[in-house]
C-alpha positions as CSV (number, residue, x, y, z in Angstrom):
1,M,36.9,-35.8,7.7
2,Q,33.2,-35.5,7.4
3,K,33.1,-37.8,4.5
4,K,32.7,-41.5,3.7
5,G,33.9,-43.8,1.1
6,F,37.4,-42.3,0.8
7,K,40.0,-44.9,-0.3
8,L,43.8,-44.3,-0.1
9,L,45.2,-45.2,-3.5
10,F,49.0,-44.7,-2.8
11,C,51.1,-47.8,-3.1
12,F,54.2,-46.2,-1.7
13,F,55.6,-43.0,-0.4
14,L,58.9,-41.3,0.1
15,M,60.3,-40.7,3.5
16,I,63.4,-40.0,5.5
17,F,65.1,-42.8,7.5
18,F,64.1,-42.7,11.1
19,N,64.3,-44.6,14.4
20,L,61.1,-45.2,16.3
21,C,61.2,-43.5,19.7
22,I,59.1,-42.4,22.6
23,I,57.5,-39.1,21.7
24,K,57.2,-36.5,24.4
25,P,53.4,-35.8,24.6
26,L,52.0,-32.3,24.3
27,E,52.7,-30.5,27.5
28,G,53.1,-33.8,29.4
29,I,49.5,-34.9,29.2
30,S,48.9,-38.3,30.8
31,Y,47.6,-41.2,28.8
32,P,45.0,-42.0,27.6
33,R,44.8,-38.6,25.7
34,T,41.2,-37.9,24.8
35,F,39.8,-36.2,21.7
36,N,36.5,-35.0,20.5
37,Y,35.7,-34.1,16.8
38,Y,32.5,-32.1,17.3
39,L,31.4,-30.4,14.1
40,D,27.9,-29.3,14.8
41,N,27.6,-25.6,15.6
42,F,25.6,-24.9,18.8
43,S,24.1,-21.7,20.3
44,Q,24.6,-20.1,23.7
45,S,21.4,-21.7,24.9
46,Q,23.1,-25.1,24.6
47,N,26.3,-24.1,26.4
48,S,25.1,-25.2,29.9
49,I,24.9,-28.8,28.6
50,L,27.6,-29.0,25.9
51,V,30.4,-26.9,27.4
52,P,31.0,-29.1,30.5
53,A,30.8,-32.2,28.3
54,L,33.3,-30.9,25.7
55,A,35.7,-29.4,28.4
56,Q,36.4,-33.0,29.7
57,Y,38.6,-33.8,26.6
58,D,42.3,-33.0,26.1
59,F,41.9,-32.1,22.4
60,L,38.9,-30.6,20.6
61,V,38.1,-29.8,17.0
62,L,35.2,-27.4,16.5
63,D,33.8,-25.8,13.3
64,M,35.5,-22.5,12.5
65,E,32.2,-20.7,12.7
66,M,32.0,-21.3,16.5
67,G,34.6,-18.6,17.1
68,E,32.2,-16.1,15.5
69,V,28.7,-17.3,16.5
70,N,29.4,-18.6,19.9
71,P,32.8,-17.5,21.3
72,Q,31.4,-17.7,24.8
73,A,31.5,-21.5,24.4
74,L,35.2,-21.6,23.7
75,S,35.9,-19.2,26.6
76,E,33.9,-21.3,29.0
77,I,35.6,-24.5,27.8
78,R,39.0,-22.9,28.4
79,S,37.9,-21.7,31.9
80,I,36.9,-25.2,32.9
81,N,40.0,-26.9,31.2
82,P,42.9,-24.4,30.8
83,N,45.1,-27.1,29.2
84,I,42.7,-28.1,26.4
85,K,43.8,-27.5,22.8
86,I,41.0,-26.3,20.5
87,L,41.4,-26.3,16.7
88,A,39.1,-24.6,14.1
89,Y,37.8,-26.9,11.4
90,M,37.4,-26.3,7.6
91,T,37.8,-28.2,4.4
92,V,40.8,-27.1,2.2
93,E,39.6,-28.2,-1.2
94,E,35.8,-27.6,-1.3
95,I,32.9,-25.5,0.0
96,T,29.2,-26.1,0.2
97,T,27.0,-25.0,-2.7
98,N,24.2,-24.2,-0.3
99,Y,23.8,-20.5,0.6
100,C,25.5,-19.7,3.9
101,Y,23.7,-17.1,6.0
102,P,25.9,-14.4,7.6
103,G,24.1,-14.8,10.9
104,T,24.9,-18.5,11.3
105,H,27.9,-19.1,9.0
106,P,29.6,-15.7,8.6
107,L,33.0,-17.2,7.6
108,R,31.6,-19.5,4.9
109,H,29.4,-16.6,3.8
110,Q,32.5,-14.5,3.3
111,L,34.3,-17.3,1.4
112,Q,31.3,-17.7,-0.9
113,N,31.4,-14.0,-1.7
114,E,35.2,-13.8,-2.2
115,I,35.9,-17.1,-4.1
116,Q,36.7,-16.2,-7.7
117,A,34.9,-18.0,-10.6
118,S,38.2,-19.0,-12.1
119,W,39.3,-20.8,-8.9
120,W,36.8,-23.7,-9.2
121,L,38.3,-27.0,-10.2
122,K,36.8,-28.0,-13.6
123,T,36.7,-31.0,-15.9
124,A,37.8,-30.8,-19.5
125,N,34.2,-30.0,-20.5
126,S,34.0,-27.2,-17.9
127,Q,31.9,-29.0,-15.3
128,N,32.5,-28.4,-11.6
129,V,34.2,-31.2,-9.8
130,S,32.6,-32.5,-6.6
131,F,34.0,-34.9,-4.0
132,W,31.4,-34.6,-1.2
133,Q,27.7,-34.3,-2.1
134,G,26.6,-30.7,-2.1
135,T,30.0,-29.2,-2.5
136,W,32.2,-27.9,-5.3
137,M,36.0,-28.4,-5.3
138,L,38.6,-25.6,-5.7
139,N,41.7,-25.7,-7.7
140,C,44.6,-26.3,-5.3
141,T,47.2,-26.8,-8.0
142,P,49.8,-24.1,-9.0
143,C,47.8,-24.0,-12.3
144,C,44.9,-22.1,-10.6
145,P,44.6,-18.7,-12.2
146,E,45.7,-15.7,-10.2
147,V,43.2,-13.0,-9.4
148,N,44.5,-9.8,-7.7
149,G,47.7,-11.6,-7.1
150,K,46.1,-14.6,-5.4
151,K,45.5,-18.2,-6.3
152,W,43.0,-20.2,-4.2
153,T,45.6,-21.7,-1.9
154,S,47.4,-18.4,-1.2
155,Y,44.0,-16.7,-0.6
156,F,42.9,-19.4,1.7
157,S,46.1,-19.5,3.8
158,S,45.7,-15.7,4.3
159,F,42.0,-16.1,5.1
160,I,42.8,-18.7,7.8
161,T,45.4,-16.5,9.3
162,N,43.5,-13.2,9.3
163,E,39.9,-14.4,9.8
164,I,40.3,-17.5,12.0
165,L,43.6,-17.7,13.8
166,S,43.7,-14.1,14.6
167,N,41.1,-15.1,17.2
168,S,43.2,-16.1,20.3
169,L,40.5,-18.6,21.3
170,W,41.9,-21.0,18.7
171,D,45.1,-22.9,19.2
172,G,45.3,-23.8,15.6
173,F,43.6,-25.0,12.4
174,F,42.3,-28.5,11.4
175,A,42.5,-28.9,7.6
176,D,40.1,-31.5,6.4
177,C,40.3,-33.2,3.0
178,L,44.0,-32.5,2.8
179,F,44.5,-34.9,-0.1
180,A,47.9,-35.6,-1.6
181,S,46.3,-36.5,-4.9
182,V,43.1,-35.8,-6.8
183,S,42.9,-38.0,-10.0
184,W,41.0,-40.7,-8.1
185,I,38.0,-38.3,-7.5
186,N,37.3,-37.6,-11.1
187,S,38.9,-39.0,-14.3
188,S,38.2,-35.9,-16.4
189,I,39.9,-33.1,-14.4
190,D,41.5,-30.3,-16.3
191,C,43.4,-28.3,-13.7
192,N,45.2,-26.0,-16.2
193,N,42.0,-25.1,-18.1
194,D,43.2,-26.2,-21.6
195,S,40.1,-28.3,-22.3
196,I,42.2,-31.4,-22.3
197,I,41.9,-34.1,-19.6
198,D,45.0,-34.1,-17.5
199,D,47.4,-37.0,-17.3
200,P,46.7,-38.5,-13.9
201,Q,50.3,-38.7,-12.8
202,W,51.0,-35.1,-13.8
203,L,47.8,-33.9,-12.2
204,D,48.5,-35.6,-8.9
205,A,52.0,-34.1,-8.9
206,Q,50.6,-30.7,-9.4
207,W,48.0,-31.2,-6.7
208,K,50.5,-32.4,-4.2
209,L,52.8,-29.4,-5.0
210,G,49.9,-27.0,-4.5
211,I,48.9,-28.5,-1.2
212,E,52.6,-28.4,-0.1
213,N,52.8,-24.7,-1.0
214,F,49.6,-24.0,0.9
215,L,50.9,-25.7,4.0
216,T,54.3,-24.0,3.7
217,Q,52.6,-20.6,3.5
218,L,50.2,-21.4,6.3
219,R,53.1,-22.4,8.6
220,Q,55.1,-19.3,7.7
221,Y,52.1,-17.1,8.7
222,N,51.4,-19.1,11.9
223,P,54.7,-20.5,13.3
224,N,53.3,-21.0,16.8
225,K,49.9,-22.4,15.9
226,L,49.0,-26.1,15.7
227,I,48.2,-27.3,12.2
228,V,46.6,-30.8,11.9
229,G,45.3,-32.4,8.7
230,N,43.1,-35.2,7.6
231,G,43.1,-37.2,4.3
232,N,46.6,-38.5,3.8
233,Y,49.8,-39.6,5.7
234,Y,52.4,-38.1,3.3
235,L,52.4,-34.3,3.9
236,W,54.0,-34.1,7.3
237,D,56.6,-31.3,6.7
238,N,54.5,-28.4,8.1
239,L,52.0,-30.3,10.2
240,N,51.8,-31.1,13.9
241,G,49.7,-34.1,13.2
242,M,47.3,-36.1,11.0
243,M,44.0,-37.7,11.9
244,F,43.2,-41.4,11.4
245,E,39.4,-41.6,10.7
246,E,37.4,-44.8,10.9
247,L,35.0,-44.6,7.9
248,E,33.7,-48.1,7.4
249,G,30.9,-48.4,9.9
250,G,29.9,-51.9,8.8
251,N,33.3,-53.3,9.8
252,S,32.9,-54.3,13.4
253,N,36.6,-54.9,13.9
254,F,38.6,-52.3,12.0
255,G,37.3,-49.8,9.5
256,F,40.2,-47.3,8.8
257,N,40.7,-48.2,5.1
258,L,44.2,-49.4,6.3
259,S,45.6,-52.7,7.2
260,W,46.5,-53.2,10.9
261,A,50.2,-53.0,9.8
262,Q,49.7,-49.7,8.1
263,F,47.7,-48.3,11.1
264,F,50.4,-49.1,13.6
265,Y,53.3,-48.2,11.4
266,Y,51.9,-44.8,10.2
267,Q,51.1,-43.9,13.8
268,Q,54.7,-44.4,14.9
269,F,56.1,-42.9,11.6
270,L,54.0,-39.7,12.0
271,D,54.9,-39.5,15.7
272,T,58.5,-39.1,14.6
273,F,58.1,-36.8,11.6
274,N,55.4,-34.3,12.4
275,Q,56.5,-31.0,13.8
276,Y,56.8,-30.6,17.6
277,P,54.5,-30.6,19.5
278,V,53.1,-33.7,17.9
279,C,49.4,-34.2,18.1
280,N,48.1,-37.0,15.9
281,L,44.5,-37.9,16.3
282,V,42.4,-41.1,16.0
283,I,38.6,-40.8,15.6
284,A,37.0,-44.3,15.7
285,R,33.5,-45.1,14.7
286,Q,31.1,-47.2,16.7
287,P,29.5,-49.9,14.5
288,N,25.8,-49.4,14.0
289,D,26.1,-46.1,16.0
290,N,26.1,-48.1,19.2
291,P,27.8,-46.2,22.0
292,Y,27.7,-49.3,24.2
293,N,30.0,-51.4,22.1
294,Y,32.7,-51.3,24.7
295,Q,34.8,-54.0,23.1
296,H,35.3,-52.0,19.8
297,M,36.1,-48.9,21.8
298,R,38.7,-50.8,23.9
299,L,40.2,-52.3,20.7
300,I,40.8,-49.0,19.0
301,L,41.8,-47.2,22.2
302,T,44.4,-49.7,23.1
303,A,45.7,-49.8,19.5
304,T,46.0,-46.0,19.7
305,L,47.9,-46.3,22.9
306,M,50.7,-48.0,21.0
307,G,51.5,-44.5,19.7
308,S,51.0,-41.0,21.1
309,A,47.7,-40.0,19.4
310,Y,44.7,-38.6,21.0
311,F,41.7,-40.9,20.9
312,G,38.0,-40.2,20.3
313,I,35.0,-42.3,19.1
314,D,31.6,-41.3,17.7
315,K,28.9,-42.2,15.2
316,G,31.2,-41.5,12.3
317,P,31.6,-39.2,9.3
318,D,27.9,-38.4,8.8
319,D,27.4,-37.1,12.3
320,H,30.4,-35.9,14.3
321,S,28.4,-34.6,17.2
322,D,28.7,-37.0,20.2
323,T,30.1,-36.5,23.7
324,W,30.4,-40.1,24.7
325,W,32.6,-40.6,27.7
326,Y,34.1,-44.0,28.7
327,D,35.5,-45.3,32.0
328,E,38.9,-45.8,30.4
329,Y,39.2,-42.1,29.9
330,N,39.3,-41.6,33.6
331,V,42.4,-43.8,34.0
332,D,45.8,-42.1,34.6
333,L,48.4,-44.2,33.0
334,G,51.1,-41.5,33.2
335,Q,53.8,-41.5,30.5
336,P,54.9,-44.5,28.4
337,L,58.0,-46.3,29.5
338,E,58.6,-47.9,26.0
339,S,57.8,-47.2,22.4
340,G,55.3,-49.8,21.6
341,Q,57.7,-51.3,19.0
342,I,56.1,-53.3,16.2
343,L,59.2,-53.7,13.9
344,G,61.6,-56.7,14.0
345,E,65.3,-56.5,13.4
346,N,66.7,-56.1,9.9
347,P,68.0,-59.6,8.9
348,L,69.9,-58.4,5.8
349,Y,73.6,-58.4,6.1
350,N,75.6,-55.3,5.3
351,G,72.6,-53.3,4.2
352,S,74.6,-50.1,4.5
353,F,77.3,-51.4,2.2
354,A,80.4,-50.9,4.3
355,N,81.8,-53.1,1.6
356,L,80.3,-55.5,-1.0
357,N,80.2,-58.6,1.2
358,Y,77.0,-60.7,1.0
359,W,75.7,-58.9,-2.1
360,Q,76.0,-60.3,-5.6
361,T,75.0,-59.2,-9.1
362,E,73.3,-61.5,-11.5
363,V,74.0,-60.4,-15.1
364,H,72.5,-62.2,-18.1
365,Y,73.5,-62.1,-21.8
366,P,73.6,-59.8,-23.6
367,L,74.5,-57.4,-20.8
368,N,78.1,-56.7,-20.1
369,P,79.2,-57.9,-16.6
370,S,82.5,-56.0,-16.7
371,N,82.7,-53.4,-13.9
372,S,79.0,-53.8,-13.2
373,F,79.2,-53.7,-9.4
374,L,81.4,-51.2,-7.5
375,L,81.6,-49.6,-4.1
376,G,80.7,-45.9,-4.3
377,N,81.9,-43.3,-1.8
378,E,80.5,-39.8,-1.1
379,G,82.1,-37.9,1.8
380,G,83.0,-41.1,3.5
381,N,79.6,-42.8,3.1
382,T,79.8,-46.0,1.0
383,Y,77.0,-47.5,-1.2
384,A,76.5,-50.0,-4.0
385,E,77.1,-48.6,-7.5
386,C,75.6,-50.7,-10.2
387,H,76.5,-50.2,-13.9
388,I,74.1,-51.6,-16.5
389,N,75.5,-51.9,-20.0
390,N,74.3,-53.2,-23.4
391,T,70.8,-53.8,-22.0
392,D,68.1,-55.6,-24.0
393,G,65.2,-54.1,-21.9
394,V,64.5,-57.2,-19.7
395,N,64.5,-56.1,-16.1
396,W,65.8,-59.4,-14.6
397,H,68.8,-59.5,-16.9
398,Y,70.6,-57.3,-14.3
399,A,69.9,-57.8,-10.6
400,L,71.5,-57.0,-7.3
401,K,70.6,-59.6,-4.8
402,Q,71.3,-61.2,-1.4
403,D,70.6,-64.9,-1.1
404,N,73.4,-66.3,1.1
405,N,71.8,-65.1,4.4
406,S,71.3,-67.5,7.3
407,S,69.0,-65.0,9.1
408,L,66.5,-64.2,6.4
409,Y,63.2,-65.9,7.3
410,F,60.0,-65.0,5.5
411,L,56.8,-65.8,7.3
412,K,53.6,-66.6,5.3
413,Y,50.9,-63.9,4.9
414,E,52.8,-61.5,7.1
415,P,53.4,-57.7,6.6
416,Y,57.0,-56.5,6.0
417,L,58.5,-53.1,5.8
418,I,61.1,-52.6,3.0
419,E,63.3,-49.4,3.1
420,F,66.3,-48.2,1.1
421,R,67.9,-45.1,-0.4
422,A,68.6,-44.9,-4.1
423,R,69.4,-42.6,-7.0
424,A,70.4,-43.0,-10.7
425,D,72.3,-41.1,-13.3
426,H,68.9,-40.2,-15.0
427,N,65.2,-40.6,-14.1
428,R,64.3,-44.2,-14.4
429,I,62.5,-47.1,-12.8
430,I,63.8,-50.3,-11.1
431,Q,61.9,-53.1,-9.3
432,V,62.4,-54.7,-5.9
433,T,61.0,-57.9,-4.5
434,V,61.6,-60.9,-2.3
435,S,61.5,-64.2,-4.2
436,E,62.1,-67.9,-3.8
437,N,65.7,-68.9,-4.3
438,F,64.8,-72.2,-6.0
439,G,62.6,-73.6,-8.8
440,N,60.9,-70.9,-10.8
441,Y,62.1,-68.1,-8.4
442,N,58.5,-67.2,-7.7
443,W,58.0,-63.7,-6.3
444,L,56.9,-63.6,-2.6
445,T,55.6,-60.1,-2.7
446,S,53.7,-58.1,-5.2
447,A,55.8,-56.3,-7.8
448,I,57.2,-53.0,-6.4
449,T,58.1,-50.5,-9.1
450,V,60.3,-47.6,-7.9
451,E,60.8,-44.3,-9.7
452,L,64.3,-43.1,-9.2
453,T,65.6,-39.6,-9.7
454,T,69.2,-38.2,-9.9
455,E,69.0,-37.2,-6.2
456,W,69.2,-39.5,-3.3
457,Q,65.6,-40.4,-2.2
458,N,64.4,-42.6,0.6
459,Y,61.8,-45.3,-0.2
460,T,59.5,-47.2,2.0
461,F,57.0,-49.9,1.2
462,I,54.7,-52.1,3.3
463,V,54.2,-55.5,1.6
464,T,52.4,-58.7,2.5
465,S,54.2,-62.0,1.9
466,M,52.4,-64.2,-0.5
467,N,54.2,-67.5,0.3
468,T,51.8,-70.2,1.5
469,A,54.4,-71.7,3.9
470,N,57.0,-70.2,6.1
471,L,60.3,-70.1,4.3
472,T,63.7,-70.5,5.9
473,P,67.2,-69.1,5.0
474,N,68.6,-70.1,1.7
475,Q,65.1,-70.5,0.4
476,I,64.8,-66.7,-0.1
477,R,66.5,-63.9,-1.9
478,F,66.1,-60.2,-1.7
479,I,66.6,-58.7,-5.1
480,F,66.6,-55.4,-7.1
481,F,65.9,-55.7,-10.9
482,M,67.6,-53.0,-13.0
483,G,67.9,-54.4,-16.5
484,Q,65.3,-52.3,-18.2
485,E,67.8,-49.7,-19.4
486,N,71.4,-48.7,-19.4
487,G,72.9,-46.5,-16.8
488,T,74.1,-46.3,-13.2
489,V,72.0,-47.0,-10.1
490,C,73.2,-46.4,-6.6
491,I,71.6,-48.2,-3.6
492,D,72.2,-47.8,0.2
493,D,70.7,-48.5,3.6
494,V,68.6,-51.5,2.6
495,S,66.4,-53.2,5.2
496,I,63.4,-55.5,5.4
497,K,61.7,-55.8,8.8
498,H,58.8,-57.9,9.9
499,I,55.8,-55.8,11.1
500,N,55.0,-58.1,14.0
501,I,51.3,-57.5,14.8
502,N,49.9,-61.1,14.7
503,R,50.3,-61.2,18.5
504,I,49.3,-59.3,21.7
505,L,50.7,-55.8,21.5
506,K,51.9,-54.5,24.8
507,R,53.1,-51.2,26.1
508,E,54.1,-50.3,29.7
509,F,53.3,-47.0,31.3
510,E,54.3,-45.4,34.6
511,N,51.0,-46.4,36.2
512,G,50.0,-49.5,34.3
513,I,50.1,-51.6,31.1
514,V,48.1,-51.7,27.9
515,L,47.3,-54.9,26.0
516,C,45.8,-55.0,22.5
517,N,44.7,-58.1,20.6
518,P,44.3,-57.1,16.9
519,T,44.1,-60.8,15.8
520,S,41.1,-63.0,15.0
521,T,41.7,-65.4,17.9
522,S,41.5,-65.1,21.6
523,K,44.8,-65.2,23.5
524,T,45.9,-65.7,27.1
525,I,48.7,-63.4,28.4
526,N,50.7,-64.4,31.4
527,L,51.8,-61.2,33.1
528,T,55.2,-60.7,34.7
529,R,53.7,-59.4,37.9
530,T,50.3,-58.7,39.5
531,Y,48.3,-56.0,37.8
532,Y,44.8,-54.6,38.6
533,H,41.7,-53.9,36.7
534,F,40.4,-50.4,37.4
535,E,36.9,-49.8,38.8
536,G,34.3,-48.9,36.2
537,S,30.6,-48.9,35.7
538,Q,30.2,-49.5,32.0
539,A,31.8,-53.0,31.7
540,P,31.9,-54.3,35.3
541,Q,32.8,-57.8,34.2
542,I,36.2,-56.4,33.1
543,N,36.6,-53.1,35.0
544,N,36.0,-54.6,38.4
545,G,39.0,-53.6,40.4
546,L,40.3,-57.1,40.8
547,P,44.0,-58.2,40.7
548,C,45.2,-60.5,37.9
549,T,48.4,-62.3,36.9
550,S,47.0,-63.4,33.5
551,V,44.5,-62.1,31.1
552,N,42.4,-63.8,28.4
553,L,41.8,-61.3,25.6
554,P,39.1,-62.1,23.1
555,A,39.8,-61.5,19.4
556,Y,39.8,-57.8,18.5
557,D,39.8,-56.6,22.1
558,G,42.1,-54.7,24.5
559,V,42.5,-53.9,28.1
560,I,44.1,-51.3,30.4
561,L,45.5,-52.6,33.7
562,L,46.9,-50.6,36.6
563,S,50.2,-51.2,38.5
564,T,48.6,-50.6,41.9
565,P,45.1,-51.4,43.3
566,P,42.5,-48.7,42.6
567,Q,42.0,-46.6,45.7
568,P,38.7,-47.5,47.3
569,L,36.2,-44.9,48.2
570,E,34.3,-44.7,51.5
571,S,31.8,-47.6,51.8
572,P,28.2,-46.4,51.6
573,I,26.1,-47.0,54.7
574,V,23.1,-48.9,53.4
575,T,19.6,-49.4,54.8
576,I,17.6,-52.3,53.6
577,N,13.8,-52.5,53.7
578,K,11.4,-55.1,52.5
579,T,8.5,-53.5,50.6
580,P,5.5,-55.0,48.7
581,E,7.4,-54.5,45.5
582,G,10.6,-56.2,46.7
583,I,13.8,-55.4,48.7
584,L,14.7,-51.6,48.7
585,L,18.2,-50.4,49.3
586,N,19.0,-46.8,50.2
587,W,22.3,-45.0,51.0
588,Q,23.8,-41.5,51.2
589,P,26.0,-40.2,48.3
590,V,29.7,-41.0,48.6
591,S,32.1,-38.2,47.9
592,G,34.0,-38.8,44.6
593,A,31.7,-41.6,43.4
594,T,30.3,-41.5,39.9
595,S,28.3,-44.7,40.2
596,Y,27.5,-47.6,42.5
597,R,27.9,-51.4,42.0
598,I,25.2,-53.6,43.6
599,L,26.2,-57.2,44.5
600,R,24.0,-59.9,45.8
601,S,24.5,-63.3,47.4
602,D,22.6,-66.1,49.3
603,D,25.5,-66.2,51.8
604,P,26.7,-63.3,54.0
605,Y,30.4,-64.1,53.5
606,T,30.9,-65.4,49.9
607,G,29.4,-65.8,46.5
608,F,28.5,-62.2,45.8
609,E,27.6,-61.4,42.2
610,N,27.2,-58.1,40.4
611,I,23.5,-57.5,39.6
612,A,23.5,-53.8,38.6
613,T,25.6,-50.6,38.3
614,I,23.7,-47.4,38.8
615,T,24.2,-43.7,39.4
616,N,21.4,-43.0,41.9
617,T,21.4,-43.8,45.6
618,N,18.6,-46.4,45.8
619,F,17.9,-49.7,44.3
620,L,14.9,-52.0,44.2
621,D,15.5,-55.7,43.9
622,V,12.2,-57.4,42.8
623,L,12.6,-60.4,45.0
624,S,10.8,-61.7,48.1
625,N,13.2,-64.2,49.5
626,R,16.1,-63.5,51.8
627,K,19.3,-62.1,50.3
628,F,22.6,-60.4,51.3
629,Y,23.8,-57.2,49.6
630,K,26.9,-55.1,49.1
631,V,27.1,-51.6,47.6
632,I,30.5,-50.5,46.2
633,A,31.1,-46.8,45.4
634,I,33.0,-46.4,42.0
635,P,35.1,-43.3,41.4
């Protein structure tokens, strides 16, 4: 998303129960899988420089205009890299208010001419709504007026199909600003044009429905094209992937507007739920626009390698136009051998309600406890059926709980994933929490309010424990509060799992291992066997080709290690001459070398230290005393 300052405001989302698994990558591409988000249009005169640079990546997003103004670039990129995937970029909900010239921006020029006046999103006092400076938003809800049988979303899905994806140079479409809600952008929106400010909850439901309809139609028109979005993690039904975008450039550690727990969990969740082939994307941002911050690059790259996403990094949302290439991109890890699991086991007993064991109801006067807790059965599937009678409107006067559990630990300040299925005999709310099982029964998570419908729905929440000390079994209870109103509530498949990220994250691959330290303290990892650093020129103190049986990872850092030693290149034949300026080393180029590492010592046999890594084939050491040198070719 070429935006900044966007905050996710969702506190929960609906989902289907799933098991984390290893996702088959797009066409078997080895890891790391590289990505470039290059949104500056460029002319044919720049092709000789930019085409080879962009063709290095596995996945590429270019502005949609490139297919019209410089199709030669796309053709040349494909000629160099036939396996690359190239998507056309455009925002879904807005367009620039600046005039678009047909010679440089023909597609936006066409849109500006064909967008109907009644399709703009307005406030209750008929003002245009703007999200990004210099743009106006369009009405993506079903309330958008029809003109010639088209609303904005149906028109735009046809436009993408006929004007963009009809060009075979594109593999698919990248939908930016694919928001699942809109009330957070402007508090005065009037999507149905009745001059009354819309209720935020109703407005967001209409917006989400409109975006879902847009994606459904776009997928129907383009069943074999890739469709990737940016702006939410909740509209996966017709998408091949979503993009995680690092927006906070001032955060040197992690600026995705997500917690670490959410980042890792959403990656694995979307890997499972997006349409095959799955192609999630991560675009990191170098703090202070510094391409040489190798530690931040390693941190986000190794975090990305816990899932299946393609990884890229640039200056951020104000300028997606970099072609930075890092030594780690040249590594061939092969395919993952494990899932990069971050979830612990579910400690709740009988969460699927094979019977009513381990679960109890807590019913307070004046509610009627008679027949309040039964075992329901639909087609052989059993569940808890709770009947609330004679309510006085107090939520805790009827509760379903589990507190006799010898496995239920709750660690302080740690993230947890709560999942369950539920329905009711009418639309209503319930609450769920973890609380102390003593004293004042203090809540250990923030209040979670759940809106139930008459259909079974799947609910997922990520919460952070608020207890100030680790709590052990019999000090904790997991509890649903249902006493607000009379009726029947059905519960099934209840789980609570620790999202274990306060540690070194590890994932093994066919050709190596990836380690990521997302914590605020350095950690030492003892490896189960000997691994090898790969040879690189950008961070030679780390990427030095040396074997290791343990690694010390600084806070917020990561590393890629190989299973076998890096294959050495031919040693350069070096001539050394003393000159008035110092000691001059010369050598012939080595086939396959991208750079050369210069080492120096006072002893011909030991004590060599790295003094430079260069790409040319000569080096001047400004010294006059006697030294010994080695030159190592780096692939």
